[in-house]
C-alpha positions in Angstrom: -11.9 -32.8 -24.5 -14.2 -30.2 -23.1 -13.4 -26.4 -23.6 -14.8 -24.3 -20.9 -15.0 -20.6 -21.7 -16.1 -18.3 -18.8 -17.8 -15.2 -20.2 -19.0 -12.1 -18.4 -20.1 -9.4 -20.8 -17.9 -10.7 -23.6 -20.0 -10.2 -26.7 -17.2 -8.4 -28.3 -14.4 -10.8 -27.8 -16.2 -14.1 -27.6 -16.7 -14.8 -31.3 -13.0 -14.9 -32.1 -12.4 -17.2 -29.2 -15.1 -19.7 -30.2 -14.1 -19.5 -33.9 -10.5 -20.3 -33.0 -11.6 -23.4 -31.1 -13.9 -24.5 -33.9 -11.2 -24.2 -36.4 -9.1 -26.8 -34.6 -11.8 -29.1 -33.5 -14.2 -29.6 -36.5 -12.5 -32.9 -37.6 -12.8 -34.4 -34.2 -16.7 -34.3 -34.0 -18.3 -35.6 -30.9 -14.8 -36.1 -29.2 -14.8 -32.3 -28.4 -17.4 -30.2 -26.6 -17.4 -26.4 -26.2 -19.1 -24.9 -23.2 -19.5 -21.2 -22.7 -20.4 -20.2 -19.1 -22.6 -17.1 -19.2 -21.5 -15.7 -15.9 -24.3 -13.1 -15.1 -23.7 -11.2 -18.3 -25.8 -8.0 -18.9 -25.0 -7.8 -22.6 -25.5 -10.3 -25.6 -22.9 -12.8 -24.5 -25.5 -15.6 -24.2 -27.1 -15.0 -27.6 -23.7 -14.7 -29.3 -22.6 -18.0 -27.9 -25.9 -19.7 -28.9 -25.3 -18.4 -32.5 -22.7 -21.2 -32.9 -24.0 -24.7 -33.7 -22.8 -27.2 -31.2 -21.9 -24.7 -28.5 -23.5 -25.3 -25.2 -24.4 -22.5 -22.9 -24.4 -22.9 -19.1 -25.8 -20.0 -17.0 -24.0 -19.3 -13.7 -25.7 -16.4 -11.9 -23.0 -16.1 -9.2 -20.5 -13.7 -10.6 -16.9 -14.7 -10.3 -14.2 -16.6 -12.3 -14.0 -19.7 -10.1 -17.8 -20.0 -10.0 -17.8 -19.9 -13.8 -14.9 -22.5 -14.1 -16.6 -24.8 -11.7 -20.0 -24.5 -13.4 -18.3 -25.3 -16.7 -16.4 -28.3 -15.2 -19.6 -29.6 -13.6 -21.4 -29.5 -17.0 -18.6 -31.0 -19.0 -18.0 -34.6 -19.9 -14.4 -34.7 -21.4 -11.5 -36.6 -19.9 -9.5 -33.3 -20.5 -10.8 -29.9 -19.5 -9.4 -27.0 -21.4 -9.8 -23.6 -19.6 -9.8 -20.8 -22.1 -10.7 -17.1 -21.4 -13.2 -15.5 -23.7 -10.8 -12.8 -24.9 -8.3 -15.4 -25.9 -7.6 -17.4 -29.1 -5.9 -20.7 -29.8 -2.6 -20.4 -31.5 -2.0 -22.7 -34.6 -1.3 -26.3 -33.5 -2.4 -25.6 -29.9 -4.9 -28.6 -29.7 -2.6 -31.0 -31.4 0.2 -30.2 -28.9 -2.1 -30.7 -26.0 -3.5 -34.0 -27.1 0.0 -35.3 -27.9 1.4 -34.2 -24.5 -1.4 -36.0 -22.5 -1.2 -39.1 -24.6 2.6 -39.4 -24.1 2.6 -38.6 -20.4 0.1 -40.6 -18.3 1.2 -38.9 -15.1 0.6 -35.4 -16.6 -2.5 -33.8 -14.8 -2.1 -30.3 -16.1 -0.5 -28.5 -19.1 -0.2 -24.8 -19.4 1.6 -22.1 -21.2 2.0 -18.2 -21.7 -0.1 -15.6 -23.2 0.9 -13.8 -26.3 -0.7 -10.4 -26.1 -1.8 -9.6 -29.7 -2.8 -5.9 -29.0 0.5 -4.7 -27.4 3.4 -3.0 -29.2 6.6 -4.9 -29.9 8.4 -3.1 -27.0 5.6 -4.0 -24.6 5.7 -7.6 -25.6 9.4 -7.7 -24.8 8.6 -6.6 -21.3 6.0 -9.3 -20.9 8.5 -11.9 -21.9 10.9 -10.7 -19.4 8.2 -10.9 -16.7 7.4 -14.5 -17.9 11.2 -15.4 -17.7 11.4 -14.2 -14.1 8.1 -16.0 -13.2 9.5 -19.2 -14.7 12.6 -19.0 -12.5 10.4 -18.6 -9.4 8.3 -21.5 -10.5 11.3 -23.7 -11.0 12.5 -22.9 -7.5 9.2 -23.5 -5.9 8.6 -26.8 -7.8 12.0 -28.4 -7.8 13.8 -27.0 -4.7 11.1 -26.0 -2.2 8.5 -28.4 -3.6 5.9 -25.9 -2.6 3.7 -25.8 -5.7 3.8 -25.2 -9.4 2.4 -22.8 -12.0 -0.3 -22.6 -14.5 -1.5 -19.6 -16.6 -5.2 -18.8 -16.0 -7.0 -19.0 -19.3 -4.6 -21.2 -20.9 -4.4 -24.5 -19.0 -5.7 -28.1 -19.5 -6.6 -30.5 -16.7 -7.3 -34.2 -16.5 -10.9 -34.6 -15.1 -9.9 -37.3 -12.7 -7.2 -35.2 -11.2 -9.6 -32.2 -10.8 -12.2 -34.3 -9.3 -9.7 -35.8 -6.9 -8.8 -32.3 -5.5 -12.4 -31.3 -5.2 -12.6 -29.0 -8.2 -11.9 -25.2 -8.1 -11.6 -23.3 -4.9 -14.7 -21.2 -4.8 -13.3 -19.2 -1.8 -10.9 -17.5 -4.3 -12.6 -15.0 -6.6 -9.9 -13.9 -9.0 -6.2 -13.4 -8.0 -4.5 -16.7 -7.1 -7.1 -19.1 -8.6 -4.6 -20.5 -11.1 -1.8 -20.7 -8.5 -4.2 -22.6 -6.1 -5.0 -25.1 -8.8 -1.4 -25.7 -9.6 -0.5 -26.1 -6.0 -3.1 -28.6 -5.2 -2.7 -30.6 -8.6 1.0 -30.8 -8.0 0.3 -33.2 -5.1 -1.4 -35.7 -7.3 0.5 -35.6 -10.5 2.8 -33.7 -12.9 1.9 -30.1 -13.6 3.9 -28.8 -16.5 4.3 -25.2 -17.8 5.9 -24.9 -21.1 6.6 -21.8 -23.3 5.7 -23.9 -26.4 2.0 -23.9 -25.5 1.2 -20.2 -26.3 -2.2 -18.7 -26.4 -3.3 -15.4 -28.0 -5.0 -13.1 -25.6 -6.1 -9.4 -25.1 -4.0 -7.1 -23.0 -6.8 -5.0 -21.9 -6.2 -5.5 -18.3 -2.5 -4.5 -18.7 -3.6 -1.3 -20.5 -6.3 -0.5 -18.0 -4.3 -1.1 -14.8 -0.7 -0.6 -16.0 1.9 -3.4 -16.7 3.9 -2.8 -13.6 0.8 -2.8 -11.4 -0.5 -6.0 -12.8 2.9 -7.6 -12.6 3.3 -6.7 -8.9 -0.2 -7.9 -8.1 0.2 -11.3 -9.7 3.6 -11.7 -8.1 2.5 -11.0 -4.6 -0.6 -13.2 -5.0 1.5 -16.1 -6.5 3.7 -16.2 -3.4 0.8 -15.6 -1.0 -1.3 -18.3 -2.5 1.6 -20.8 -2.7 2.7 -20.5 0.9 -0.3 -19.2 2.7 -3.0 -21.0 0.6 -5.0 -17.8 0.0 -4.5 -14.7 -2.2 -3.2 -11.5 -0.8 -5.6 -9.4 -2.9 -9.2 -10.4 -2.6 -10.8 -7.6 -4.5 -10.2 -6.9 -8.2 -11.2 -4.4 -10.9 -13.6 -6.0 -13.4 -12.5 -4.4 -16.6 -15.6 -5.8 -18.5 -18.0 -3.8 -16.3 -15.9 -0.6 -17.1 -16.1 -1.3 -20.8 -19.8 -1.9 -20.7 -20.4 1.3 -18.7 -18.3 3.3 -21.1 -20.3 2.1 -23.9 -23.6 2.8 -22.3 -22.4 6.3 -21.5 -21.4 6.8 -25.2 -24.6 5.5 -26.5 -26.6 7.8 -24.2 -24.5 10.8 -25.4 -25.2 10.0 -29.0 -29.0 9.8 -28.4 
């Protein structure tokens, strides 16, 4: 298995992500590789990643999520490609569940599950679960009734290399919104794409906090439908919360000096 971790200005969150992967993969030795894609970072992301023995760093100067995912995929060697965001952490038993699912289901080409936002309040997490429940119903209708596509959660999905190669890799024409929907739609044509609530991943809710939960939910919903039925996202521009965080930190440092 190859873990691909896109990282743009993620020096703060990256350590917890890498350590959660290492904790579940140490006993597997050379059967697992961890690739951090330094996606045009201006902070210490590259140095932080290189501080972990065995972690490979791939530099992708073209800023963008799909560029980073594709660069990591091109550099990987595993039969399974695990796509994990830099601000996420594996939940206990995550790796064992993935390996078991792919071993038992030869036609499975993608396995995905939801995020559990560790930095939200209990009430906010309930709202997120309601959104996931509604999204799952839409996914079920699209997949089993309309047969128009499927669903994966960007940042928590594993792909078979052969299937990803067969569909031509990631769609570089999509920069952010809809990239996971596009992958699910195209992979659904060549094999089984499964979304299960059992495969949870811890993740930061910083985008939800920055943009507002209802705004984010609305954007993801319209882009899911647009990408499924029109093969491109409705929203082509997005707010990069990492740039804002770095900018705020620089302003604070300048104020202190």
